[in-house]
C-alpha positions as CSV (number, residue, x, y, z in Angstrom):
1,A,2.1,167.6,-38.5
2,W,1.8,170.6,-41.4
3,P,-0.6,170.2,-44.4
4,C,1.1,168.4,-47.4
5,R,-0.7,168.8,-51.1
6,A,2.6,166.4,-52.2
7,M,1.9,162.6,-52.4
8,P,3.0,161.0,-49.8
9,L,6.5,159.7,-49.4
10,C,6.7,155.5,-48.7
11,V,10.0,154.0,-47.5
12,T,9.4,150.5,-47.3
13,G,10.9,147.1,-45.8
14,P,10.1,144.5,-43.6
15,Y,9.7,146.5,-40.3
16,T,9.1,150.2,-42.0
17,R,5.6,151.5,-43.3
18,C,4.2,154.2,-45.8
19,Q,5.1,158.1,-43.9
20,P,3.3,161.0,-44.8
21,C,5.2,163.8,-46.4
22,R,5.4,167.1,-44.3
23,E,5.6,170.4,-45.7
24,L,5.4,174.1,-44.3
25,P,2.8,176.9,-45.1
26,M,3.3,179.2,-47.4
27,P,4.1,183.0,-47.2
28,R,1.1,184.9,-47.1
29,S,0.4,188.4,-48.3
30,V,2.9,188.4,-50.1
31,H,3.3,191.9,-52.4
32,I,6.1,194.4,-53.9
33,T,6.3,198.3,-53.1
34,T,8.0,200.2,-56.1
35,E,7.6,204.0,-54.9
36,M,10.6,206.7,-54.7
37,G,13.0,204.1,-56.5
38,W,12.7,201.4,-54.4
39,H,11.3,197.6,-55.1
40,L,10.7,196.2,-51.7
41,L,8.7,192.2,-51.2
42,Q,7.0,192.0,-48.6
43,W,5.3,189.3,-46.8
44,E,3.7,187.6,-44.0
45,P,4.1,184.0,-42.3
46,G,2.0,181.2,-43.1
47,H,-1.1,180.2,-40.4
48,G,0.9,177.8,-38.4
49,S,4.3,178.6,-39.6
50,P,7.1,177.8,-36.8
51,S,8.5,180.5,-34.8
52,N,12.2,179.6,-36.1
53,A,11.2,179.3,-40.3
54,S,13.5,181.4,-42.3
55,Y,12.6,182.7,-46.0
56,E,14.2,182.1,-49.5
57,V,13.6,185.1,-52.0
58,E,14.3,184.7,-56.0
59,Y,13.6,187.1,-58.8
60,I,12.9,186.6,-62.8
61,V,13.0,188.6,-65.6
62,Y,9.7,188.6,-67.5
63,G,9.5,187.1,-71.4
64,T,13.2,185.7,-71.3
65,R,14.6,182.1,-70.7
66,V,16.8,183.3,-67.7
67,P,16.5,180.5,-64.5
68,W,15.1,181.8,-61.4
69,T,17.7,183.5,-59.7
70,A,18.5,183.8,-55.9
71,I,19.1,186.8,-53.7
72,P,22.1,186.5,-52.0
73,E,20.7,189.0,-49.2
74,C,17.1,187.1,-48.9
75,W,18.5,183.4,-48.4
76,N,17.9,182.0,-45.5
77,T,16.4,185.4,-43.7
78,T,14.3,185.9,-40.9
79,E,13.2,189.4,-42.1
80,L,9.5,189.9,-43.7
81,S,11.0,191.6,-46.4
82,C,13.7,191.9,-49.0
83,D,15.1,194.6,-51.2
84,L,14.9,194.0,-54.7
85,T,16.0,197.5,-55.7
86,H,19.7,196.5,-57.3
87,Y,18.2,193.1,-59.2
88,T,15.7,195.2,-60.9
89,M,16.6,198.2,-62.0
90,D,15.9,198.0,-66.4
91,P,12.9,200.6,-67.0
92,G,12.1,198.8,-70.0
93,K,12.1,194.8,-68.6
94,R,9.3,193.8,-66.4
95,Y,10.3,191.1,-63.6
96,H,8.7,188.2,-61.2
97,A,9.9,187.6,-57.4
98,R,8.6,185.0,-55.2
99,V,9.3,183.6,-51.5
100,R,9.4,180.4,-49.7
101,A,9.6,179.5,-46.2
102,V,12.3,176.9,-44.2
103,A,12.5,175.2,-41.2
104,G,15.2,172.5,-41.2
105,N,15.1,170.3,-44.2
106,I,11.5,171.4,-44.9
107,T,10.4,174.1,-47.1
108,S,7.0,175.6,-48.1
109,A,5.8,176.0,-51.7
110,W,6.9,178.9,-53.4
111,K,4.8,182.2,-53.5
112,M,5.0,184.6,-56.6
113,T,4.2,188.1,-56.8
114,G,2.6,189.6,-60.0
115,S,4.8,191.4,-62.7
116,F,6.3,194.8,-61.5
117,S,8.5,197.6,-63.7
118,P,10.8,199.8,-62.9
119,E,8.7,202.0,-64.5
120,Q,6.4,201.8,-61.1
121,A,8.6,203.0,-59.2
122,G,9.6,206.8,-60.0
123,P,8.2,209.1,-57.3
124,R,5.1,211.6,-58.5
125,L,3.6,214.6,-57.3
126,A,0.1,214.8,-56.0
127,G,0.0,218.7,-56.4
128,Q,2.0,221.5,-55.2
129,S,1.0,225.1,-54.7
130,L,2.4,228.6,-55.2
131,S,2.1,231.8,-53.1
132,V,3.8,234.8,-54.1
133,M,5.1,237.3,-51.1
134,G,6.6,240.7,-53.1
135,N,8.6,239.5,-55.8
136,S,9.2,235.9,-54.6
137,I,7.0,232.7,-55.2
138,Q,7.1,230.3,-52.5
139,V,6.5,226.3,-53.5
140,R,5.1,223.7,-51.7
141,L,5.0,220.1,-53.2
142,R,2.9,217.1,-52.2
143,L,4.2,213.4,-52.8
144,L,2.0,211.0,-54.7
145,L,2.3,208.3,-51.2
146,R,0.5,204.5,-52.6
147,P,-1.2,202.6,-50.4
148,G,1.4,200.7,-48.6
149,S,4.3,202.3,-50.0
150,I,7.3,203.9,-47.8
151,S,6.7,207.1,-46.6
152,P,9.8,209.7,-47.6
153,E,8.8,211.8,-44.5
154,N,10.2,208.5,-42.5
155,S,12.9,207.3,-44.3
156,E,16.0,209.5,-44.3
157,L,17.9,208.0,-47.4
158,Q,15.0,208.6,-49.6
159,R,14.6,212.7,-48.3
160,E,18.7,212.7,-48.7
161,M,18.3,211.1,-52.5
162,S,15.0,213.0,-53.4
163,R,15.7,216.1,-56.1
164,Y,13.1,218.0,-57.5
165,H,13.7,219.9,-61.1
166,V,11.9,223.2,-61.2
167,Y,10.9,224.5,-64.3
168,L,10.4,228.6,-63.9
169,R,8.8,230.1,-67.0
170,R,8.3,233.6,-67.4
171,T,4.9,234.4,-70.0
172,R,5.9,237.5,-71.4
173,D,8.4,236.1,-73.6
174,N,8.6,232.4,-72.8
175,H,11.8,232.4,-70.9
176,T,12.6,229.4,-68.7
177,V,14.4,229.0,-66.0
178,R,15.8,225.4,-64.9
179,G,16.9,224.5,-61.2
180,V,17.2,221.8,-58.6
181,A,15.7,221.7,-55.1
182,N,16.1,219.5,-52.6
183,S,13.5,219.8,-50.5
184,T,9.6,220.0,-51.0
185,E,9.4,223.3,-50.0
186,F,11.8,226.1,-51.4
187,T,11.2,230.0,-52.6
188,I,12.0,231.7,-55.7
189,R,13.5,235.0,-55.1
190,E,14.2,238.5,-56.7
191,L,11.8,237.8,-59.6
192,F,10.1,240.9,-62.3
193,W,7.5,242.7,-60.8
194,L,4.0,242.5,-62.1
195,T,5.0,239.8,-64.0
196,E,3.2,236.4,-64.7
197,Y,5.5,233.2,-64.1
198,C,4.8,229.3,-64.6
199,L,6.5,226.8,-62.5
200,S,5.7,222.9,-63.2
201,V,8.0,220.4,-61.0
202,E,9.7,217.1,-62.2
203,P,11.0,214.8,-59.1
204,S,13.4,212.4,-59.2
205,L,16.3,210.2,-57.3
206,A,20.3,211.1,-57.2
207,N,21.9,209.0,-59.0
208,M,19.4,206.7,-59.9
209,P,18.0,205.9,-63.3
210,V,14.4,206.0,-62.4
211,P,11.2,207.4,-64.5
212,S,9.2,210.6,-63.3
213,M,6.5,212.3,-64.4
214,R,7.0,216.5,-64.6
215,S,3.7,218.0,-63.3
216,D,1.3,220.4,-65.0
217,E,2.2,223.9,-65.1
218,Q,1.1,226.4,-62.6
219,C,1.0,230.3,-63.1
220,V,1.0,233.2,-60.5
221,T,1.7,237.0,-61.2
222,T,3.9,238.4,-58.6
223,G,3.1,242.1,-56.8
224,P,3.6,245.6,-57.6
225,R,6.8,246.9,-56.5
226,D,6.2,248.5,-52.7
227,R,8.1,251.7,-52.8
228,S,7.8,252.4,-49.3
229,A,9.8,249.4,-49.0
230,E,12.6,250.9,-51.1
231,L,12.6,254.3,-49.4
232,L,12.5,253.3,-45.8
233,P,16.1,252.3,-45.9
234,T,17.1,255.2,-47.4
235,I,15.7,257.8,-44.9
236,L,17.2,255.0,-42.5
237,S,20.7,256.1,-44.4
238,S,20.6,259.6,-44.6
239,F,19.2,260.2,-41.0
240,F,22.2,257.8,-39.4
241,I,24.6,260.3,-42.1
242,T,23.1,263.1,-41.0
243,L,23.4,262.5,-37.2
244,S,26.7,261.1,-37.7
245,L,27.9,264.5,-39.6
246,L,26.8,267.0,-36.9
247,G,28.4,264.6,-34.3
248,L,32.0,265.4,-35.5
249,L,31.1,268.6,-36.6
250,G,30.2,269.4,-32.5
251,A,33.2,267.4,-31.6
252,L,35.6,269.8,-33.7
253,L,33.7,273.0,-32.4
254,A,34.4,271.6,-28.5
255,C,38.1,270.6,-29.9
256,T,38.7,274.1,-31.8
257,Y,37.2,276.4,-28.2
258,I,39.3,274.1,-25.9
259,R,42.5,275.2,-27.8
260,R,41.8,278.9,-28.4
261,P,44.3,280.9,-26.4
262,V,42.4,283.6,-23.6
263,R,43.4,287.1,-24.9
264,T,43.4,290.2,-22.9
265,P,40.1,292.3,-22.2
266,S,40.9,295.4,-24.1
267,A,39.8,297.5,-21.3
268,L,42.9,295.9,-19.2
269,K,45.0,296.5,-22.4
270,S,44.1,300.3,-22.1
271,L,45.2,300.4,-18.8
272,M,48.7,298.3,-19.2
273,K,49.9,300.6,-21.8
274,Q,48.4,304.0,-19.7
275,S,50.7,302.7,-16.4
276,S,53.9,301.5,-18.9
277,L,53.9,305.2,-20.4
278,W,53.1,306.6,-16.4
279,V,56.5,304.5,-15.4
280,E,58.4,305.2,-18.9
281,Q,57.9,309.5,-18.1
282,E,59.2,309.0,-14.3
283,P,61.7,306.9,-13.5
284,P,62.9,306.2,-10.0
285,S,65.7,308.4,-8.6
286,S,68.9,306.4,-8.4
287,G,70.1,307.8,-5.5
288,S,67.0,307.8,-3.6
289,L,68.6,305.4,-0.2
290,D,64.2,305.1,0.7
291,A,63.3,303.3,-2.1
292,D,60.4,300.4,-1.5
293,P,61.5,297.0,-2.0
294,I,58.1,296.2,-3.5
295,Q,58.8,299.0,-6.4
296,Q,62.4,297.4,-7.2
297,L,60.5,293.9,-7.3
298,F,58.2,294.9,-9.9
299,L,60.6,297.4,-11.9
300,C,63.3,295.3,-12.3
301,H,64.3,293.6,-15.4
302,K,61.7,290.7,-16.5
303,E,62.4,287.9,-18.7
304,P,60.2,287.6,-21.2
305,Q,57.0,286.0,-21.0
306,S,55.1,283.7,-22.9
307,P,51.4,285.4,-24.2
308,A,49.4,282.8,-22.0
309,T,51.0,284.8,-19.2
310,E,50.0,288.2,-20.5
311,G,47.0,288.8,-18.7
312,E,48.8,288.2,-15.5
313,Q,52.1,290.6,-16.5
314,G,48.5,293.1,-16.9
315,S,48.1,293.0,-13.3
316,Q,51.3,293.5,-11.8
317,R,52.0,296.4,-14.4
318,L,49.0,298.2,-13.5
319,M,49.9,297.4,-9.8
320,A,53.2,298.9,-9.7
321,A,51.9,301.8,-11.7
322,V,49.6,302.7,-8.8
323,I,52.5,302.0,-6.1
324,E,54.5,304.3,-8.2
325,G,52.0,307.3,-8.7
326,A,51.3,307.0,-4.5
327,R,55.2,307.5,-4.0
328,A,56.0,310.2,-6.5
329,Q,53.4,312.8,-5.4
330,P,54.9,313.5,-2.1
331,R,58.1,313.9,-4.1
332,R,56.3,316.5,-6.5
333,Q,55.0,318.1,-3.0
334,R,59.0,318.5,-1.9
335,V,60.5,319.8,-5.5
336,T,57.0,322.8,-5.3
337,R,58.3,323.9,-2.0
338,S,61.6,323.8,-2.9
339,G,60.9,326.3,-5.7
340,G,58.6,328.1,-3.6
341,R,61.6,329.1,-1.3
């Protein structure tokens, strides 16, 4: 039998006797966690509670005459926690919650929590660290996690719902820029060089009207302009442009040299002219019967040739002139002899 604090229940009759009532032990360590927009009621089974015990949860608005209201999702549940977030969203009100154990027709006494408010559920920052890299500021946020709260690193839902409103103020003219970050680490880029900026962050939860607290401003100064870093891309681009132009010029020169026509040397041209005059002054005798076939071959009428074969024609003419000179020398000797007679 479980301990019973109520009066014994006596059933009278001719053959009955008084039987003490039985009651389950109350849940213990009942508390509510209000962090990052979650209102989570948690407890532990009472000492000696049966393994088949289930639990019932109710809540009430503090300071109103509304009676205790059951949480449908947490009625006859076997879990040791209950999410009260959707029932306790009004930040202007305070709430109480209670839980009891149930096993068959036997229940325990209610165990109630202290009052709590959604104002306690907003996310908080434990601090922020800023580091300057040139004209950029790298920001790292540290969340404040109270004992017993749910760590956002272990909750995918909380990571997706977290939003961080960033306020960046330029001190020289108090110009403020606002932005929203989805992570605890982010970088603000393309700021003015050698300029002081002050940053503060206000965490919140997406689509949930929970209160939040803006962090204190923290100021840093961006670094000086790095001229070497700016000149390096210019130098590299100039080098590659120059290299490309030189390559293009070399290709054009190569194409011009390959396509240039071959010219006959001037010495060979002079010999060709002399041989042509010699052939015109002393044409071969039409009545000669011993004409050399080679001579006829070179003295025959030629079709116009292309300039590309000019060198070859000159060589042929030179050879014809030499042969003609050799043939003409005996003729001169015969003419001289006949004249002497």
